[in-house]
MMTF fields as JSON, N, C-alpha, C and O atoms, coordinates in Angstrom:
{
  "mmtfVersion": "1.0.0",
  "mmtfProducer": "UNKNOWN",
  "numBonds": 371,
  "numAtoms": 372,
  "numGroups": 93,
  "numChains": 1,
  "numModels": 1,
  "chainsPerModel": [1],
  "groupsPerChain": [93],
  "chainIdList": ["A"],
  "bondAtomList": [4, 2, 8, 6, 12, 10, 16, 14, 20, 18, 24, 22, 28, 26, 32, 30, 36, 34, 40, 38, 44, 42, 48, 46, 52, 50, 56, 54, 60, 58, 64, 62, 68, 66, 72, 70, 76, 74, 80, 78, 84, 82, 88, 86, 92, 90, 96, 94, 100, 98, 104, 102, 108, 106, 112, 110, 116, 114, 120, 118, 124, 122, 128, 126, 132, 130, 136, 134, 140, 138, 144, 142, 148, 146, 152, 150, 156, 154, 160, 158, 164, 162, 168, 166, 172, 170, 176, 174, 180, 178, 184, 182, 188, 186, 192, 190, 196, 194, 200, 198, 204, 202, 208, 206, 212, 210, 216, 214, 220, 218, 224, 222, 228, 226, 232, 230, 236, 234, 240, 238, 244, 242, 248, 246, 252, 250, 256, 254, 260, 258, 264, 262, 268, 266, 272, 270, 276, 274, 280, 278, 284, 282, 288, 286, 292, 290, 296, 294, 300, 298, 304, 302, 308, 306, 312, 310, 316, 314, 320, 318, 324, 322, 328, 326, 332, 330, 336, 334, 340, 338, 344, 342, 348, 346, 352, 350, 356, 354, 360, 358, 364, 362, 368, 366],
  "bondOrderList": [1, 1, 1, 1, 1, 1, 1, 1, 1, 1, 1, 1, 1, 1, 1, 1, 1, 1, 1, 1, 1, 1, 1, 1, 1, 1, 1, 1, 1, 1, 1, 1, 1, 1, 1, 1, 1, 1, 1, 1, 1, 1, 1, 1, 1, 1, 1, 1, 1, 1, 1, 1, 1, 1, 1, 1, 1, 1, 1, 1, 1, 1, 1, 1, 1, 1, 1, 1, 1, 1, 1, 1, 1, 1, 1, 1, 1, 1, 1, 1, 1, 1, 1, 1, 1, 1, 1, 1, 1, 1, 1, 1],
  "groupList": [{"groupName": "MET", "atomNameList": ["N", "CA", "C", "O"], "elementList": ["N", "C", "C", "O"], "formalChargeList": [0, 0, 0, 0], "bondAtomList": [1, 0, 2, 1, 3, 2], "bondOrderList": [1, 1, 2], "singleLetterCode": "M", "chemCompType": "L-PEPTIDE LINKING"}, {"groupName": "SER", "atomNameList": ["N", "CA", "C", "O"], "elementList": ["N", "C", "C", "O"], "formalChargeList": [0, 0, 0, 0], "bondAtomList": [1, 0, 2, 1, 3, 2], "bondOrderList": [1, 1, 2], "singleLetterCode": "S", "chemCompType": "L-PEPTIDE LINKING"}, {"groupName": "LEU", "atomNameList": ["N", "CA", "C", "O"], "elementList": ["N", "C", "C", "O"], "formalChargeList": [0, 0, 0, 0], "bondAtomList": [1, 0, 2, 1, 3, 2], "bondOrderList": [1, 1, 2], "singleLetterCode": "L", "chemCompType": "L-PEPTIDE LINKING"}, {"groupName": "ALA", "atomNameList": ["N", "CA", "C", "O"], "elementList": ["N", "C", "C", "O"], "formalChargeList": [0, 0, 0, 0], "bondAtomList": [1, 0, 2, 1, 3, 2], "bondOrderList": [1, 1, 2], "singleLetterCode": "A", "chemCompType": "L-PEPTIDE LINKING"}, {"groupName": "PHE", "atomNameList": ["N", "CA", "C", "O"], "elementList": ["N", "C", "C", "O"], "formalChargeList": [0, 0, 0, 0], "bondAtomList": [1, 0, 2, 1, 3, 2], "bondOrderList": [1, 1, 2], "singleLetterCode": "F", "chemCompType": "L-PEPTIDE LINKING"}, {"groupName": "VAL", "atomNameList": ["N", "CA", "C", "O"], "elementList": ["N", "C", "C", "O"], "formalChargeList": [0, 0, 0, 0], "bondAtomList": [1, 0, 2, 1, 3, 2], "bondOrderList": [1, 1, 2], "singleLetterCode": "V", "chemCompType": "L-PEPTIDE LINKING"}, {"groupName": "GLY", "atomNameList": ["N", "CA", "C", "O"], "elementList": ["N", "C", "C", "O"], "formalChargeList": [0, 0, 0, 0], "bondAtomList": [1, 0, 2, 1, 3, 2], "bondOrderList": [1, 1, 2], "singleLetterCode": "G", "chemCompType": "PEPTIDE LINKING"}, {"groupName": "PRO", "atomNameList": ["N", "CA", "C", "O"], "elementList": ["N", "C", "C", "O"], "formalChargeList": [0, 0, 0, 0], "bondAtomList": [1, 0, 2, 1, 3, 2], "bondOrderList": [1, 1, 2], "singleLetterCode": "P", "chemCompType": "L-PEPTIDE LINKING"}, {"groupName": "ARG", "atomNameList": ["N", "CA", "C", "O"], "elementList": ["N", "C", "C", "O"], "formalChargeList": [0, 0, 0, 0], "bondAtomList": [1, 0, 2, 1, 3, 2], "bondOrderList": [1, 1, 2], "singleLetterCode": "R", "chemCompType": "L-PEPTIDE LINKING"}, {"groupName": "TRP", "atomNameList": ["N", "CA", "C", "O"], "elementList": ["N", "C", "C", "O"], "formalChargeList": [0, 0, 0, 0], "bondAtomList": [1, 0, 2, 1, 3, 2], "bondOrderList": [1, 1, 2], "singleLetterCode": "W", "chemCompType": "L-PEPTIDE LINKING"}, {"groupName": "ILE", "atomNameList": ["N", "CA", "C", "O"], "elementList": ["N", "C", "C", "O"], "formalChargeList": [0, 0, 0, 0], "bondAtomList": [1, 0, 2, 1, 3, 2], "bondOrderList": [1, 1, 2], "singleLetterCode": "I", "chemCompType": "L-PEPTIDE LINKING"}, {"groupName": "THR", "atomNameList": ["N", "CA", "C", "O"], "elementList": ["N", "C", "C", "O"], "formalChargeList": [0, 0, 0, 0], "bondAtomList": [1, 0, 2, 1, 3, 2], "bondOrderList": [1, 1, 2], "singleLetterCode": "T", "chemCompType": "L-PEPTIDE LINKING"}, {"groupName": "TYR", "atomNameList": ["N", "CA", "C", "O"], "elementList": ["N", "C", "C", "O"], "formalChargeList": [0, 0, 0, 0], "bondAtomList": [1, 0, 2, 1, 3, 2], "bondOrderList": [1, 1, 2], "singleLetterCode": "Y", "chemCompType": "L-PEPTIDE LINKING"}, {"groupName": "LYS", "atomNameList": ["N", "CA", "C", "O"], "elementList": ["N", "C", "C", "O"], "formalChargeList": [0, 0, 0, 0], "bondAtomList": [1, 0, 2, 1, 3, 2], "bondOrderList": [1, 1, 2], "singleLetterCode": "K", "chemCompType": "L-PEPTIDE LINKING"}, {"groupName": "GLN", "atomNameList": ["N", "CA", "C", "O"], "elementList": ["N", "C", "C", "O"], "formalChargeList": [0, 0, 0, 0], "bondAtomList": [1, 0, 2, 1, 3, 2], "bondOrderList": [1, 1, 2], "singleLetterCode": "Q", "chemCompType": "L-PEPTIDE LINKING"}, {"groupName": "GLU", "atomNameList": ["N", "CA", "C", "O"], "elementList": ["N", "C", "C", "O"], "formalChargeList": [0, 0, 0, 0], "bondAtomList": [1, 0, 2, 1, 3, 2], "bondOrderList": [1, 1, 2], "singleLetterCode": "E", "chemCompType": "L-PEPTIDE LINKING"}, {"groupName": "CYS", "atomNameList": ["N", "CA", "C", "O"], "elementList": ["N", "C", "C", "O"], "formalChargeList": [0, 0, 0, 0], "bondAtomList": [1, 0, 2, 1, 3, 2], "bondOrderList": [1, 1, 2], "singleLetterCode": "C", "chemCompType": "L-PEPTIDE LINKING"}],
  "groupTypeList": [0, 0, 1, 2, 3, 1, 4, 2, 5, 6, 0, 5, 6, 7, 2, 3, 3, 8, 9, 2, 3, 3, 0, 6, 2, 1, 2, 10, 1, 5, 11, 6, 2, 1, 5, 3, 12, 3, 11, 2, 13, 3, 14, 5, 10, 3, 6, 5, 6, 6, 2, 7, 3, 5, 6, 2, 14, 2, 6, 6, 2, 4, 6, 2, 9, 15, 16, 10, 6, 10, 10, 2, 6, 3, 12, 5, 4, 5, 2, 11, 9, 8, 6, 11, 1, 6, 5, 9, 13, 2, 3, 13, 5],
  "groupIdList": [1, 2, 3, 4, 5, 6, 7, 8, 9, 10, 11, 12, 13, 14, 15, 16, 17, 18, 19, 20, 21, 22, 23, 24, 25, 26, 27, 28, 29, 30, 31, 32, 33, 34, 35, 36, 37, 38, 39, 40, 41, 42, 43, 44, 45, 46, 47, 48, 49, 50, 51, 52, 53, 54, 55, 56, 57, 58, 59, 60, 61, 62, 63, 64, 65, 66, 67, 68, 69, 70, 71, 72, 73, 74, 75, 76, 77, 78, 79, 80, 81, 82, 83, 84, 85, 86, 87, 88, 89, 90, 91, 92, 93],
  "secStructList": [7, 7, 7, 2, 2, 2, 2, 2, 2, 2, 2, 2, 2, 2, 2, 2, 2, 2, 2, 2, 2, 2, 2, 2, 2, 2, 2, 2, 2, 2, 2, 2, 2, 2, 2, 2, 2, 2, 2, 2, 2, 2, 2, 2, 2, 2, 2, 2, 2, 6, 1, 7, 2, 2, 2, 2, 2, 2, 2, 2, 2, 6, 6, 2, 2, 2, 2, 2, 2, 2, 2, 2, 2, 2, 2, 2, 2, 2, 2, 2, 2, 2, 2, 2, 2, 2, 2, 2, 2, 2, 2, 7, 7],
  "xCoordList": [32.559, 33.404, 34.587, 35.169, 34.94, 36.011, 37.349, 37.466, 38.349, 39.671, 40.373, 39.975, 41.399, 42.159, 42.816, 42.863, 43.317, 43.991, 43.021, 43.349, 41.833, 40.873, 40.374, 40.091, 40.268, 39.883, 40.943, 40.607, 42.208, 43.294, 43.385, 43.593, 43.236, 43.264, 42.086, 42.228, 40.931, 39.764, 39.916, 39.314, 40.717, 40.927, 42.009, 42.0, 42.936, 44.063, 43.58, 44.062, 42.645, 42.16, 41.578, 42.05, 40.571, 40.001, 40.998, 41.003, 41.834, 42.821, 43.851, 44.242, 44.291, 45.261, 44.639, 45.302, 43.377, 42.705, 42.586, 42.82, 42.227, 42.118, 43.48, 43.6, 44.516, 45.854, 46.336, 46.893, 46.131, 46.564, 45.787, 46.364, 44.507, 43.708, 44.176, 44.269, 44.467, 44.939, 46.292, 46.535, 47.173, 48.488, 48.35, 49.07, 47.427, 47.194, 46.652, 47.074, 45.721, 45.178, 46.239, 46.286, 47.093, 48.119, 49.143, 49.635, 49.475, 50.418, 49.835, 50.534, 48.562, 47.906, 47.834, 48.047, 47.539, 47.44, 48.788, 48.865, 49.847, 51.172, 51.63, 52.234, 51.352, 51.723, 50.955, 51.536, 49.669, 48.876, 49.296, 49.32, 49.626, 50.081, 51.386, 51.542, 52.319, 53.602, 53.438, 54.12, 52.549, 52.3, 51.629, 52.017, 50.629, 49.935, 50.877, 50.841, 51.718, 52.669, 53.704, 54.038, 54.206, 55.198, 54.602, 55.266, 53.357, 52.685, 52.468, 52.739, 51.981, 51.751, 53.063, 53.123, 54.105, 55.389, 55.965, 56.53, 55.826, 56.302, 55.538, 56.127, 54.232, 53.445, 53.822, 53.891, 54.063, 54.459, 55.821, 56.014, 56.765, 58.108, 58.05, 58.743, 57.223, 57.084, 56.464, 56.869, 55.485, 54.848, 55.784, 55.823, 56.534, 57.461, 58.667, 59.232, 59.055, 60.208, 59.985, 60.948, 58.746, 58.448, 58.601, 58.521, 58.817, 58.984, 60.367, 61.308, 60.512, 61.841, 62.735, 62.24, 64.038, 65.005, 64.802, 64.938, 64.48, 64.269, 63.035, 63.03, 62.006, 60.806, 61.071, 60.519, 61.924, 62.29, 63.082, 62.866, 64.0, 64.791, 63.895, 64.037, 62.99, 62.068, 61.145, 60.859, 60.684, 59.869, 60.637, 60.072, 61.924, 62.755, 62.91, 62.939, 63.011, 63.114, 61.83, 61.873, 60.706, 59.416, 58.959, 57.864, 59.775, 59.446, 58.571, 57.802, 58.683, 57.88, 58.185, 57.273, 59.446, 59.839, 59.286, 58.862, 59.291, 58.7, 57.193, 56.616, 56.57, 55.125, 54.784, 53.825, 55.556, 55.323, 55.52, 54.75, 56.54, 56.775, 55.63, 55.238, 55.092, 53.969, 52.729, 52.024, 52.458, 51.287, 51.414, 50.448, 52.615, 52.809, 52.713, 52.199, 53.204, 53.08, 51.628, 51.233, 50.833, 49.407, 48.698, 47.807, 49.092, 48.518, 48.812, 47.93, 50.051, 50.424, 49.667, 49.23, 49.507, 48.77, 47.329, 46.826, 46.665, 45.255, 45.125, 44.219, 46.015, 45.947, 46.2, 45.547, 47.146, 47.432, 46.254, 45.889, 45.661, 44.522, 43.349, 42.726, 43.056, 41.938, 42.255, 41.367, 43.504, 43.883, 43.881, 43.658, 44.122, 44.197, 42.897, 42.81, 41.907, 40.654, 39.97, 39.339, 40.077, 39.492, 40.2, 39.58, 41.504, 42.258, 41.811, 41.716, 41.532, 41.087, 39.737, 39.504, 38.836, 37.539, 37.695, 36.994, 38.634, 38.86, 39.55, 39.311, 40.4, 41.193, 40.397, 40.846, 39.219, 38.424, 37.939, 37.426, 38.105, 37.735, 36.327, 35.831],
  "yCoordList": [9.38, 8.848, 8.132, 8.621, 6.97, 6.152, 6.594, 6.815, 6.717, 7.102, 5.88, 4.74, 6.138, 5.063, 4.161, 2.943, 4.751, 3.974, 3.022, 1.854, 3.499, 2.613, 1.527, 0.408, 1.855, 0.847, -0.25, -1.435, 0.13, -0.852, -1.699, -2.91, -1.098, -1.851, -2.825, -3.955, -2.385, -3.267, -4.434, -5.488, -4.26, -5.325, -6.316, -7.463, -5.887, -6.746, -7.979, -9.084, -7.801, -8.93, -10.055, -11.187, -9.794, -10.871, -11.461, -12.67, -10.618, -11.141, -12.01, -13.053, -11.595, -12.397, -13.731, -14.767, -13.709, -14.948, -15.893, -17.093, -15.367, -16.215, -16.755, -17.915, -15.906, -16.339, -17.443, -18.439, -17.282, -18.314, -19.611, -20.693, -19.52, -20.725, -21.424, -22.651, -20.645, -21.239, -21.904, -22.981, -21.283, -21.884, -23.17, -24.138, -23.178, -24.392, -25.514, -26.662, -25.194, -26.209, -26.734, -27.932, -25.846, -26.313, -27.183, -28.15, -26.864, -27.69, -29.079, -30.083, -29.135, -30.428, -31.192, -32.404, -30.51, -31.164, -31.722, -32.845, -30.94, -31.397, -32.575, -33.512, -32.539, -33.65, -34.914, -35.995, -34.772, -35.933, -36.457, -37.668, -35.553, -35.947, -36.724, -37.737, -36.267, -36.966, -38.347, -39.292, -38.473, -39.786, -40.724, -41.887, -40.233, -41.066, -41.479, -42.626, -40.561, -40.883, -41.901, -42.829, -41.738, -42.682, -44.077, -45.077, -44.14, -45.433, -46.103, -47.293, -45.339, -45.901, -46.357, -47.429, -45.549, -45.894, -47.157, -48.002, -47.288, -48.485, -49.73, -50.798, -49.587, -50.726, -51.121, -52.307, -50.134, -50.43, -51.104, -52.079, -50.597, -51.193, -52.611, -53.501, -52.827, -54.172, -55.127, -56.285, -54.638, -55.482, -55.819, -56.957, -54.828, -55.05, -55.866, -56.648, -55.673, -56.404, -57.906, -58.668, -58.337, -59.764, -60.463, -61.69, -59.714, -60.315, -60.939, -60.481, -61.961, -62.526, -61.534, -60.601, -61.738, -60.816, -60.675, -59.578, -61.763, -61.699, -60.847, -60.103, -60.949, -60.15, -58.666, -57.824, -58.35, -56.953, -56.378, -55.236, -57.181, -56.726, -56.525, -55.538, -57.445, -57.325, -56.122, -55.407, -55.903, -54.726, -53.441, -52.468, -53.428, -52.261, -52.008, -50.858, -53.074, -52.918, -52.357, -51.607, -52.714, -52.257, -50.932, -50.465, -50.315, -49.016, -49.069, -48.144, -50.137, -50.266, -49.154, -48.648, -48.768, -47.764, -46.387, -45.63, -46.066, -44.799, -44.804, -43.794, -45.934, -46.064, -45.87, -45.174, -46.473, -46.314, -44.854, -44.323, -44.201, -42.79, -41.903, -40.974, -42.185, -41.397, -41.6, -40.637, -42.818, -43.111, -42.463, -41.897, -42.543, -41.902, -40.381, -39.722, -39.824, -38.382, -37.952, -36.914, -38.741, -38.431, -38.529, -37.733, -39.501, -39.676, -38.457, -37.958, -37.987, -36.804, -35.574, -34.752, -35.441, -34.304, -34.295, -33.259, -35.439, -35.509, -35.216, -34.491, -35.768, -35.498, -34.034, -33.455, -33.431, -32.01, -31.156, -30.204, -31.48, -30.712, -30.772, -29.753, -31.968, -32.117, -31.489, -30.955, -31.554, -31.006, -29.498, -28.912, -28.856, -27.397, -26.737, -25.509, -27.503, -26.885, -26.136, -25.107, -26.62, -25.928, -24.626, -23.676, -24.578, -23.356, -22.252, -21.098, -22.58, -21.55, -20.985, -19.786, -21.825, -21.338, -20.422, -19.419, -20.79, -20.015, -18.687, -17.696, -18.663, -17.478, -16.389, -15.244, -16.722, -15.695, -14.663, -14.999, -13.425, -12.323, -11.858, -10.939],
  "zCoordList": [-102.281, -103.325, -102.686, -101.717, -103.234, -102.692, -103.285, -104.49, -102.421, -102.92, -103.511, -103.272, -104.27, -104.916, -103.882, -104.055, -102.818, -101.773, -101.09, -100.88, -100.739, -100.083, -101.033, -100.606, -102.318, -103.307, -103.392, -103.39, -103.466, -103.55, -102.294, -102.383, -101.14, -99.884, -99.837, -99.369, -100.32, -100.345, -101.31, -101.105, -102.367, -103.356, -102.945, -103.392, -102.101, -101.729, -100.971, -101.218, -100.063, -99.26, -100.103, -99.998, -100.937, -101.752, -102.755, -102.986, -103.345, -104.302, -103.604, -104.129, -102.436, -101.684, -101.273, -101.324, -100.869, -100.477, -101.665, -101.525, -102.829, -104.021, -104.432, -104.824, -104.342, -104.726, -103.795, -104.258, -102.484, -101.536, -101.74, -101.642, -102.019, -102.272, -103.548, -103.59, -104.58, -105.834, -105.636, -106.181, -104.869, -104.611, -103.803, -104.044, -102.847, -102.066, -102.931, -102.795, -103.822, -104.721, -105.667, -105.947, -106.164, -107.094, -106.379, -106.96, -105.132, -104.378, -104.147, -104.286, -103.797, -103.589, -104.908, -104.928, -105.998, -107.308, -107.749, -108.247, -107.568, -107.979, -107.134, -107.656, -105.843, -104.968, -105.355, -105.456, -105.567, -105.985, -107.341, -107.563, -108.252, -109.576, -109.502, -110.184, -108.689, -108.6, -107.967, -108.364, -106.993, -106.376, -107.376, -107.488, -108.101, -109.084, -110.208, -110.652, -110.674, -111.742, -111.27, -112.007, -110.067, -109.543, -109.388, -109.665, -108.947, -108.791, -110.15, -110.31, -111.119, -112.454, -113.092, -113.694, -112.962, -113.544, -112.902, -113.596, -111.595, -110.904, -111.365, -111.532, -111.568, -112.035, -113.462, -113.782, -114.312, -115.698, -115.726, -116.451, -114.948, -114.908, -114.35, -114.842, -113.321, -112.764, -113.785, -113.886, -114.536, -115.552, -116.699, -117.167, -117.149, -118.255, -117.789, -118.554, -116.524, -115.996, -115.919, -115.848, -115.932, -115.884, -117.224, -117.289, -118.286, -119.61, -119.746, -119.098, -120.563, -120.805, -121.555, -122.188, -121.481, -122.079, -123.582, -124.123, -124.258, -125.708, -126.018, -126.999, -125.206, -125.396, -125.19, -125.898, -124.211, -123.971, -125.142, -125.548, -125.681, -126.83, -128.053, -128.775, -128.279, -129.406, -129.228, -130.188, -128.007, -127.727, -127.984, -128.483, -127.647, -127.921, -129.409, -129.847, -130.188, -131.636, -132.236, -133.211, -131.664, -132.182, -131.577, -131.89, -130.718, -130.162, -128.919, -128.66, -128.157, -126.945, -125.946, -125.293, -125.819, -124.833, -125.206, -124.332, -126.491, -126.921, -126.68, -126.278, -126.928, -126.707, -125.231, -124.899, -124.362, -122.923, -122.524, -121.723, -123.071, -122.774, -123.237, -122.531, -124.417, -124.936, -124.07, -123.769, -123.674, -122.848, -121.477, -120.967, -120.868, -119.573, -119.688, -118.784, -120.789, -121.015, -121.154, -120.623, -121.865, -121.999, -120.654, -120.356, -119.849, -118.517, -117.64, -116.942, -117.683, -116.901, -117.398, -116.593, -118.715, -119.26, -118.771, -118.337, -118.837, -118.416, -116.924, -116.515, -116.112, -114.68, -114.375, -113.507, -115.087, -114.876, -115.314, -114.624, -116.441, -116.95, -115.98, -115.681, -115.496, -114.557, -113.204, -112.539, -112.802, -111.504, -111.464, -110.404, -112.584, -112.586, -113.051, -113.058, -113.431, -113.884, -112.748, -112.991, -111.524, -110.38, -110.068, -109.591, -110.337, -110.08, -111.007, -110.59, -112.264, -113.218, -112.813, -112.966, -112.298, -111.843, -110.635, -110.498, -109.76, -108.561, -108.858, -108.168, -109.876, -110.188, -110.892, -110.954, -111.426, -112.126, -111.13, -110.063, -111.485, -110.584, -110.879, -110.228]
}
């Protein structure tokens, strides 16, 4: 019969390995997400910055800035969801 102490010691190794792997995946996912978001945001700002001043003002009146914020937020959500799906599979015991 296995004692409680030996059972706990036997469980620490696999759980620690899974936890470290999940933390490594999340660090890589967050780093990749921040790079992808910064690149997309820079491209959007460069594209919008090429518009004439009157076009920018008119876009502001029609809610262009809120629209860009919503689209970038959806982009971050999708990247985060896809990036963390592997962590959930790995975390299952």
